[in-house]
C-alpha positions as CSV (number, residue, x, y, z in Angstrom):
1,M,-136.7,-24.8,-112.4
2,L,-134.0,-26.3,-111.9
3,P,-131.0,-23.6,-111.7
4,E,-128.6,-25.2,-114.5
5,V,-131.5,-25.4,-116.8
6,E,-132.6,-21.4,-115.7
7,R,-129.4,-20.4,-116.7
8,G,-129.6,-21.9,-120.0
9,L,-132.7,-20.6,-120.9
10,M,-131.6,-17.2,-119.8
11,A,-128.2,-17.2,-121.9
12,R,-130.8,-18.3,-125.1
13,A,-133.2,-15.6,-124.6
14,Q,-130.2,-13.3,-124.2
15,A,-128.8,-14.3,-127.8
16,R,-132.3,-13.4,-129.4
17,G,-132.8,-10.1,-127.1
18,V,-135.4,-11.2,-125.5
19,S,-136.5,-11.3,-122.3
20,L,-136.6,-14.4,-120.0
21,D,-140.5,-14.6,-119.9
22,D,-140.7,-13.2,-124.0
23,Y,-138.5,-16.5,-124.8
24,L,-140.7,-18.9,-122.6
25,Q,-143.5,-17.2,-124.0
26,E,-142.0,-18.1,-127.9
27,L,-141.0,-21.4,-126.7
28,V,-144.9,-22.4,-125.4
29,A,-146.5,-21.1,-128.2
30,R,-144.1,-22.9,-130.9
31,E,-145.2,-26.4,-128.7
32,A,-148.2,-25.5,-129.1
33,G,-148.1,-24.8,-132.6
34,L,-149.0,-21.1,-132.4
35,P,-147.5,-18.7,-134.6
36,A,-144.7,-16.8,-132.7
37,A,-145.4,-13.0,-132.9
38,E,-141.8,-11.8,-133.7
39,E,-143.4,-9.5,-136.6
40,G,-142.2,-6.4,-134.3
41,R,-139.0,-8.0,-133.8
42,P,-135.8,-7.0,-135.8
43,I,-134.8,-9.3,-138.7
44,H,-131.4,-10.1,-137.2
45,R,-132.9,-10.6,-133.3
46,R,-135.0,-13.5,-134.8
47,F,-132.6,-15.9,-135.9
48,D,-129.4,-17.1,-134.1
49,N,-127.7,-17.3,-137.6
50,L,-128.0,-17.2,-141.3
51,S,-128.2,-21.2,-141.3
52,D,-131.3,-20.9,-138.8
53,L,-132.8,-17.8,-140.7
54,L,-132.6,-20.3,-143.7
55,L,-134.4,-23.0,-142.3
56,N,-137.2,-21.2,-140.7
57,S,-138.1,-18.9,-143.6
58,P,-141.4,-18.6,-144.2
59,F,-140.6,-19.5,-147.6
60,A,-138.9,-23.4,-146.6
61,G,-140.3,-26.1,-147.7
62,A,-142.2,-23.8,-150.6
63,N,-140.4,-25.4,-153.6
64,L,-139.7,-22.1,-155.7
65,D,-138.3,-21.8,-158.9
66,L,-135.4,-19.4,-158.1
67,E,-133.3,-20.2,-160.6
68,R,-132.2,-17.4,-162.9
69,P,-132.4,-17.3,-166.6
70,K,-129.2,-18.1,-168.2
71,D,-128.9,-15.2,-170.5
72,F,-125.9,-14.3,-171.9
73,P,-124.0,-10.9,-172.9
74,R,-124.2,-10.0,-175.9
75,P,-120.5,-10.1,-178.1
76,V,-119.2,-6.4,-178.3
77,D,-116.7,-5.4,-181.0
78,L,-114.0,-3.7,-179.4
79,G,-111.2,-3.2,-181.7
């Protein structure tokens, strides 16, 4: 492996809070289409940022209707 590639991979692994071996196993599993074994990792270690979390959420593409009901408060007589 080229030294600059190894440095880049090590930096990404450290940013995710995992060893280089674990990070490489995640990459291989992802490329093979296998589910990643991330359940044991804290949620803040699974994603690099909020955008990554939202884009890679288990609910991404599920077309969930998450719109809130538009209930308005009742008028209150303060006088």
